[in-house]
Legacy VTK file of the C-alpha trace (Angstrom):
# vtk DataFile Version 3.0
C-alpha trace
ASCII
DATASET POLYDATA
POINTS 218 float
0.876 -1.363 -22.569
1.051 -4.893 -21.179
-2.154 -6.831 -20.761
-3.384 -7.031 -17.187
-2.606 -10.751 -16.991
0.985 -10.312 -18.231
3.579 -9.236 -15.688
7.114 -9.935 -14.514
6.569 -9.311 -10.822
3.521 -9.280 -8.572
3.831 -7.232 -5.386
1.233 -7.147 -2.631
1.119 -3.780 -0.869
-1.132 -3.106 2.110
-2.662 0.160 3.302
-2.829 0.557 7.072
-3.781 3.344 9.459
-6.782 4.660 11.346
-10.239 4.702 9.824
-11.055 7.883 7.956
-7.520 8.854 6.946
-8.271 8.272 3.247
-6.856 4.815 2.562
-9.736 3.807 0.283
-9.479 6.991 -1.747
-5.707 6.554 -2.107
-6.438 3.077 -3.463
-9.117 4.269 -5.892
-7.084 7.307 -6.997
-4.047 5.181 -7.844
-5.833 2.220 -9.427
-8.844 3.911 -11.049
-8.094 7.651 -10.848
-11.304 8.109 -8.891
-12.156 9.976 -5.687
-15.373 9.705 -3.697
-16.022 12.583 -1.305
-18.804 10.556 0.310
-16.558 7.545 0.859
-17.511 5.613 3.971
-15.365 3.352 6.103
-14.443 0.177 4.273
-16.226 -2.889 5.597
-14.028 -5.957 5.434
-11.286 -6.000 2.813
-10.933 -4.625 -0.699
-8.081 -4.952 -3.137
-7.444 -3.579 -6.583
-4.588 -3.953 -9.042
-2.593 -1.788 -11.389
0.501 -2.481 -13.449
3.440 -0.103 -13.875
6.704 -0.259 -15.806
10.111 -0.186 -14.095
13.294 -0.838 -16.082
11.187 -2.322 -18.892
9.711 -4.814 -16.444
5.972 -4.989 -15.764
5.216 -4.722 -12.068
1.694 -5.694 -11.105
0.725 -4.063 -7.828
-1.992 -5.680 -5.776
-3.079 -2.995 -3.307
-5.049 -4.086 -0.249
-7.229 -1.855 1.894
-9.063 -2.625 5.120
-10.961 -0.636 7.718
-8.901 0.771 10.570
-11.444 0.214 13.316
-10.415 -2.033 16.179
-13.214 -4.513 15.496
-11.545 -5.585 12.250
-8.177 -6.330 13.822
-9.016 -10.049 13.663
-8.186 -10.110 9.947
-4.630 -8.841 10.381
-2.800 -12.143 9.892
-4.398 -12.871 6.523
-4.206 -9.214 5.531
-0.446 -8.941 6.061
0.413 -12.391 4.709
2.518 -12.135 1.551
2.818 -8.344 1.682
6.149 -6.911 0.525
5.174 -3.253 0.952
3.010 -1.126 3.245
1.744 2.441 3.165
1.153 3.610 6.730
-1.377 6.416 6.370
-2.423 9.228 8.709
-4.454 12.430 8.255
-2.327 15.597 8.506
-5.327 17.464 9.924
-5.975 14.984 12.746
-3.072 14.592 15.141
-4.686 11.577 16.794
-4.287 9.554 13.592
-0.584 10.433 13.601
-0.213 9.487 17.266
-1.488 6.014 16.384
1.155 5.556 13.669
3.593 4.064 16.176
1.045 1.411 17.206
0.295 0.590 13.553
4.014 0.327 12.833
4.477 -2.101 15.727
1.533 -4.194 14.539
2.940 -4.231 11.023
6.340 -5.386 12.203
4.754 -8.008 14.460
2.612 -9.541 11.703
4.342 -8.811 8.385
7.488 -10.163 6.765
10.652 -8.758 8.331
11.839 -7.378 4.970
8.656 -5.451 4.176
9.217 -1.986 2.657
7.306 0.709 4.570
6.371 4.275 3.671
4.744 6.785 6.033
2.044 8.752 4.193
0.567 11.993 5.491
-2.688 12.175 3.525
-5.108 15.076 2.962
-2.361 17.605 2.263
-5.056 19.726 0.593
-6.251 20.536 4.145
-3.091 22.549 4.806
-5.139 25.244 6.554
-6.201 22.599 9.102
-2.771 20.987 9.472
-2.067 19.628 12.949
0.911 17.404 12.108
4.041 19.346 11.045
5.864 17.758 8.109
9.166 17.969 9.966
7.769 15.987 12.881
6.618 13.153 10.631
9.854 13.226 8.658
11.892 12.925 11.858
9.753 9.966 12.957
10.201 8.214 9.616
13.974 8.717 9.632
14.179 7.408 13.194
12.303 4.262 12.166
14.073 3.712 8.851
11.045 4.241 6.624
10.330 6.709 3.828
7.913 9.633 4.119
5.646 11.520 1.731
2.558 13.735 1.967
-0.332 13.138 -0.423
-3.807 14.300 -1.310
-6.165 11.701 -2.728
-8.615 14.544 -3.397
-6.418 16.573 -5.760
-4.016 13.704 -6.661
-0.921 15.388 -5.198
1.907 12.832 -4.833
-0.444 9.819 -4.976
1.244 8.434 -8.065
4.669 9.147 -6.580
3.829 7.441 -3.273
2.905 4.160 -4.954
5.531 4.348 -7.691
8.271 4.985 -5.118
7.460 2.038 -2.873
6.961 -0.327 -5.826
10.249 0.785 -7.366
12.060 0.323 -4.061
10.652 -3.198 -3.708
11.675 -3.964 -7.288
15.229 -2.686 -6.702
15.600 -4.913 -3.628
14.186 -7.981 -5.367
16.015 -7.535 -8.670
19.430 -7.065 -7.024
19.225 -10.296 -5.114
20.410 -13.562 -6.670
17.691 -15.489 -8.445
17.455 -19.119 -7.329
17.130 -20.166 -10.989
15.657 -19.012 -14.277
12.161 -19.310 -12.782
12.761 -16.255 -10.611
11.016 -13.730 -12.818
8.174 -15.800 -14.168
4.695 -14.333 -14.011
3.544 -16.870 -11.452
3.277 -14.549 -8.491
6.841 -15.192 -7.315
8.922 -12.130 -6.554
12.181 -13.808 -7.503
13.576 -13.346 -4.004
13.981 -15.992 -1.381
13.890 -13.273 1.286
10.450 -12.003 0.298
7.280 -14.014 0.770
5.870 -15.678 -2.309
2.925 -13.711 -3.650
0.049 -15.252 -5.521
-3.240 -13.784 -6.671
-6.206 -15.006 -4.675
-9.321 -15.955 -6.667
-10.766 -12.899 -8.360
-13.900 -11.989 -10.233
-12.869 -12.290 -13.904
-15.027 -9.301 -14.802
-13.318 -6.860 -12.455
-9.919 -6.256 -10.932
-11.512 -5.040 -7.736
-12.749 -7.357 -5.022
-14.888 -5.978 -2.262
-16.872 -7.364 0.625
-19.316 -4.479 0.612
-20.467 -1.543 -1.435
-18.394 0.896 0.585
-14.968 2.080 -0.532
LINES 1 219
218 0 1 2 3 4 5 6 7 8 9 10 11 12 13 14 15 16 17 18 19 20 21 22 23 24 25 26 27 28 29 30 31 32 33 34 35 36 37 38 39 40 41 42 43 44 45 46 47 48 49 50 51 52 53 54 55 56 57 58 59 60 61 62 63 64 65 66 67 68 69 70 71 72 73 74 75 76 77 78 79 80 81 82 83 84 85 86 87 88 89 90 91 92 93 94 95 96 97 98 99 100 101 102 103 104 105 106 107 108 109 110 111 112 113 114 115 116 117 118 119 120 121 122 123 124 125 126 127 128 129 130 131 132 133 134 135 136 137 138 139 140 141 142 143 144 145 146 147 148 149 150 151 152 153 154 155 156 157 158 159 160 161 162 163 164 165 166 167 168 169 170 171 172 173 174 175 176 177 178 179 180 181 182 183 184 185 186 187 188 189 190 191 192 193 194 195 196 197 198 199 200 201 202 203 204 205 206 207 208 209 210 211 212 213 214 215 216 217
């Protein structure tokens, strides 16, 4: 396994959606294989990293999570800056969170790079007995808007790995098939190797931990 500081590509992926849909637990399940049933709304911004292998290339994913409440909307510009992927998350047991997906999608397309890869994620699939959003309805919405769709459960891990692996692989396929400006295109300097994607660089991090957090909540 490659060391954490060795990678071929660095992709910033953001989690968006209403508060309480499970964004923080999706982040912790994918990056640390942890789930906190008592998880409270994230205050401020948290990010964590994890590296995966695609076509013998090391892809370092920098996953960003922020609270969905309206009072944190002021951080959107910085939050979306440099993102090449987004998981738009709703709770399958709360139709209101799904109804807000269209607003989140508009905000994403207003603030993020035009080429950003987007996946619609129906989380909490373990609450199937409380389902209020039919899978077919969400799938139709995603097809209409040209984005992918998957249902996950951060609690029991269902499809969490696949959700992140799929979007990271799709980003990699797009980037790797485009002409490199020169031999520097795949260096581990935070560049994605694509002139059509924003340049991605790691912000300052705590050398002891790969997770940065503005509060104790996750």
